[in-house]
C-alpha positions as CSV (number, residue, x, y, z in Angstrom):
1,X,-251.7,-67.7,9.5
2,X,-251.1,-71.6,10.5
3,X,-248.1,-73.3,9.2
4,X,-251.2,-76.0,8.4
5,X,-253.3,-72.7,6.3
6,X,-249.8,-71.7,4.5
7,X,-249.2,-75.5,3.3
8,X,-253.0,-75.2,2.0
9,X,-252.6,-72.2,0.6
10,X,-249.1,-72.4,-1.3
11,X,-250.5,-76.5,-3.2
12,X,-254.1,-74.4,-4.6
13,X,-251.3,-71.2,-6.0
14,X,-248.6,-73.7,-7.4
15,X,-252.2,-75.4,-8.6
16,X,-253.8,-73.2,-10.2
17,X,-250.0,-72.3,-12.0
18,X,-250.0,-75.8,-12.9
19,X,-253.1,-75.2,-14.9
20,X,-251.9,-71.5,-16.3
21,X,-249.8,-73.5,-18.2
22,X,-251.4,-76.9,-19.4
23,X,-250.9,-75.9,-22.7
24,X,-246.8,-74.3,-22.1
25,X,-244.0,-76.9,-21.3
26,X,-244.9,-79.3,-18.8
27,X,-246.0,-78.8,-14.9
28,X,-243.9,-76.9,-12.8
29,X,-241.9,-77.4,-9.6
30,X,-241.6,-75.3,-7.0
31,X,-238.2,-74.6,-6.8
32,X,-237.5,-74.9,-2.9
33,X,-238.7,-78.9,-3.6
34,X,-235.5,-79.3,-4.9
35,X,-232.6,-79.4,-4.2
36,X,-229.1,-77.6,-5.2
37,X,-225.6,-78.8,-5.2
38,X,-222.4,-76.9,-6.7
39,X,-224.8,-74.3,-8.4
40,X,-227.2,-77.5,-10.2
41,X,-230.9,-77.9,-9.2
42,X,-231.4,-82.0,-7.8
43,X,-234.6,-83.7,-7.7
44,X,-234.3,-84.4,-4.6
45,X,-235.5,-88.2,-5.4
46,X,-233.4,-89.4,-8.1
47,X,-230.2,-86.7,-7.6
48,X,-230.8,-86.3,-11.2
49,X,-230.5,-82.7,-12.7
50,X,-233.7,-81.1,-12.5
51,X,-235.3,-80.3,-16.3
52,X,-238.3,-77.7,-16.6
53,X,-240.8,-74.9,-15.4
54,X,-240.0,-73.8,-11.6
55,X,-242.1,-71.4,-9.6
56,X,-241.2,-69.7,-5.8
57,X,-243.5,-67.8,-4.2
58,X,-242.9,-65.3,-1.5
59,X,-243.1,-66.6,1.9
60,X,-244.9,-63.7,4.1
61,X,-247.6,-64.3,1.5
62,X,-247.5,-68.2,-0.7
63,X,-250.4,-66.3,-2.6
64,X,-247.8,-65.0,-4.7
65,X,-244.7,-65.7,-7.5
66,X,-241.5,-64.7,-6.5
67,X,-239.4,-66.1,-8.9
68,X,-241.0,-68.0,-12.4
69,X,-238.5,-69.8,-15.4
70,X,-237.2,-72.7,-16.1
71,X,-234.1,-74.7,-15.4
72,X,-232.7,-77.8,-17.7
73,X,-230.4,-80.5,-16.6
74,X,-230.7,-78.4,-13.5
75,X,-229.5,-74.7,-15.0
76,X,-231.4,-71.8,-15.4
77,X,-232.1,-71.7,-19.1
78,X,-234.7,-69.4,-20.8
79,X,-237.3,-66.5,-19.6
80,X,-236.5,-65.7,-15.7
81,X,-238.8,-63.3,-13.8
82,X,-238.1,-62.4,-10.6
83,X,-241.6,-59.9,-9.2
84,X,-242.0,-57.5,-5.6
85,X,-244.0,-58.4,-3.4
86,X,-246.2,-56.0,-5.0
87,X,-246.2,-57.9,-8.0
88,X,-243.8,-55.6,-10.3
89,X,-241.2,-57.0,-12.3
90,X,-238.0,-56.7,-10.4
91,X,-235.8,-59.1,-12.9
92,X,-236.5,-60.2,-16.3
93,X,-234.2,-61.6,-19.2
94,X,-232.5,-64.8,-20.3
95,X,-230.3,-67.1,-19.2
96,X,-228.6,-69.5,-21.7
97,X,-226.8,-72.2,-19.0
98,X,-226.9,-70.7,-16.7
99,X,-225.4,-67.1,-18.0
100,X,-227.2,-63.5,-18.4
101,X,-227.1,-62.8,-22.2
102,X,-229.6,-59.8,-24.2
103,X,-231.4,-57.2,-22.9
104,X,-232.5,-57.3,-19.2
105,X,-234.5,-55.5,-16.5
106,X,-232.6,-55.4,-13.2
107,X,-233.5,-53.9,-9.7
108,X,-236.6,-52.1,-11.1
109,X,-238.0,-50.4,-8.4
110,X,-240.6,-51.7,-6.9
111,X,-243.0,-48.3,-6.5
112,X,-244.3,-47.1,-9.8
113,X,-243.3,-43.8,-11.1
114,X,-244.8,-40.2,-10.3
115,X,-243.8,-38.9,-13.9
116,X,-243.0,-39.5,-17.2
117,X,-239.4,-38.2,-16.3
118,X,-239.4,-40.5,-13.3
119,X,-240.7,-43.8,-15.9
120,X,-238.2,-42.5,-18.3
121,X,-235.3,-42.9,-16.0
122,X,-236.0,-46.0,-14.5
123,X,-236.7,-47.5,-18.1
124,X,-233.4,-46.6,-18.6
125,X,-231.8,-46.7,-15.4
126,X,-232.9,-51.1,-15.1
127,X,-231.7,-52.1,-18.6
128,X,-228.8,-53.9,-18.5
129,X,-227.7,-55.7,-21.9
130,X,-225.3,-58.2,-22.3
131,X,-223.8,-60.2,-25.2
132,X,-226.9,-62.0,-27.9
133,X,-227.9,-64.9,-26.7
134,X,-226.5,-67.3,-28.7
135,X,-229.5,-69.5,-31.2
136,X,-229.9,-73.1,-30.4
C-alpha cells in the first residue's frame, strides 16, 4: 500500500471514530500524534498535558484500532482497551492516574477457544484483580 493511501485510510478511520464518539466525551486524538515526556503525553503544539479520548491504529493495517482509551492531564485514566489484530480484546481495564485498578483482562489469547473448557480456562487465566478503583 502506498504511503498516501495509508494516510487517507488512517484519516478515514479516525474520522469514523470521531463520528462514533460524537455523543461521547470530546474528539478522538491519534495517540501517535502526541509527544511523550517523562511518561506524560503532551500536545505537540502547546506542550501541555493532553486530556481526551485517544486511539492508536495498527501500523500494518490502519483500518484496525489497536488501542483506545482516555488521557487526563497526560496520564492514562478511565477505561483502556488493547486489541489483537483480529479485533479480539487483548487487555482491558480501568486506570486512575495511570495505575491499574479493579478487574482487568490481561494477555487474553488471540485465538478463539476450541471448547467450553478452554474458554473457561482462558477467562480465568486472563483475569487479574487489582485494588478497587477509588471513587472520584
